[in-house]
Every structure is written in C-alpha cells, then in structure tokens.
N, C-alpha and C positions, 0 to 999 in steps of 0.2 A: 691160373690167374694172369691177367694182362700186366705187362711191366709198369704201365702207368698207375694202376691200382696198387701194385706192390711198392712202388716208390712213395706213394702217398701215405701208405701205412708206416713205412720206415721214417719218413720225414715227420709225420704226426707224432710218432713215438719219441723221436729225438727232441722235437719241440716241447712236448709235454714234460720231458725230464730235463729241460733247460740246457740242452746242448747249445754251444755258441757257434756263430758264423757258419750256419748250415748252407752248403752249396749243393745244388743238384745240377749235374752236368749231363747233357744229352750227348753220348759218345757213339751213337749208332753209325755215324759217318766216319768214325776213326778206328773202330775195332769191331770184330765179330764176337768177342767174348762176352759182351754185356751191352745193354741198352743205356743204362743210367749208372753214373757213379755219384754217390752221395759222399760228401766230405764235410766233417763237422769236428769241432773241438770240444774236449771235456776239460774241466777245471782241475782235475787231479787224476791220478791213476785209478783210484776207486771209482770216480765218475765215469771215466772212459770205459771201464769194465761194465759198470751198471748200464750204460747206454747200449753197448753191444748186446748184452744179455737181454735187455728189454726189447730191442729190435728183433732179436731171434725169437723170443717168446711171442711177440705180437704176430710175427709171420706164421709161427706154428699154429696159433689160434685161428689164423685166417686160412689154414690148410696148406701152407708152403713151408716145407722143411728146408732149412739152410743146407747148402751143399757143404759148407765148412765155416768154421769160426776160428780165427787165429789171433794170437797176441794178447789174450786175456790174462796170461800169467804175470807179465811185467806191466802190461796195460799202458805203455807209452804210445803205442799205435796198435789198435785192434781193428779187425775187419770181419764183416759177415758177408759171405758170398751167397747171395740169394738167386744166383743164376742170371736173370735179366737185370738185376740190380746188385751192385756191390757197394757196401757201406763201409767207409773208412772213418774211424774216430781216433783223434790224436790229441796229445798234449800240444798246446800252442807252439812251444819251441820246436818240437818234432815236425809239426805241420809247416812251420816257417822254413825249416832246414830242407825238407823234401819237396815242398812247393808243388804238390800234386794239382792244386787249383790252376796254376799256370801251365804245367805240363800237359794236362788234359783239357783245360778250359780256355786256352788262348783263342782258339777259333770257335769254340762251342759256347753258345749263350748259356749263362747260368739261368736256371728256371726260378731261382730265388735270389733276392737281394742279399747283401752281406749280413744283414741283421736276421735273416732266416724267414723273412716274410715275402710271399709271392706277389 
C-alpha cells in the first residue's frame, strides 16, 4: 500500500475517534526511516491507547501489519510504526514537553491544520 493511502487511513481513524490537534508531517526530505509522521493528542491515557489500537486495527483490515506498537501500557505516549507512516499519540502535557511537531515539522509543511482538517 502506498504511504499516502496509509496515512489517510490513520488520519481518518484518528479523526473518527476524536483525536485532537492532528498533524501530518511529510518527513521524506529529513529521514529515510519513514515518509510521514502523524502526531495527535488524546484526552486521557485510555483515549491514547484506544486511538493507537484503532489505527493498528484499521491498518490490519487494509492489509498492512504494523511493524510495532509501543507505549500502550502507560499510554502517555503511544506509537504505531506502520513502516512508511509512524503515528504518535500523546497526552497534551507530554506532547508539549517533547514538542515533536517543532522538532520534525519546523521546515516540513503540515498537511493538516491544527484542528485536524486539511
């Protein structure tokens, strides 16, 4: 599956389950490990876990098996490595502290606005 399709599945799933502040960063010019980095916030640890689980399930249904899923036990910061797309879901305080949006997105245009709409 092409990375553009995969990131649309992930973003659609996050949006459907009310993830907040969804950013899609095109990092192809910055790293060879992935094409897109998706960063979103959940409202609670339970929400963070359910968002990552739902993204993983949606990708499996589309025929893409996640390479790995991490952080669902404490669920302050969880991620799903889908190969060409990496999905990070964090609690707002954790997201503010690590500031991946700025680290990876300073020069990369976000494909979505702050409110999650393209």
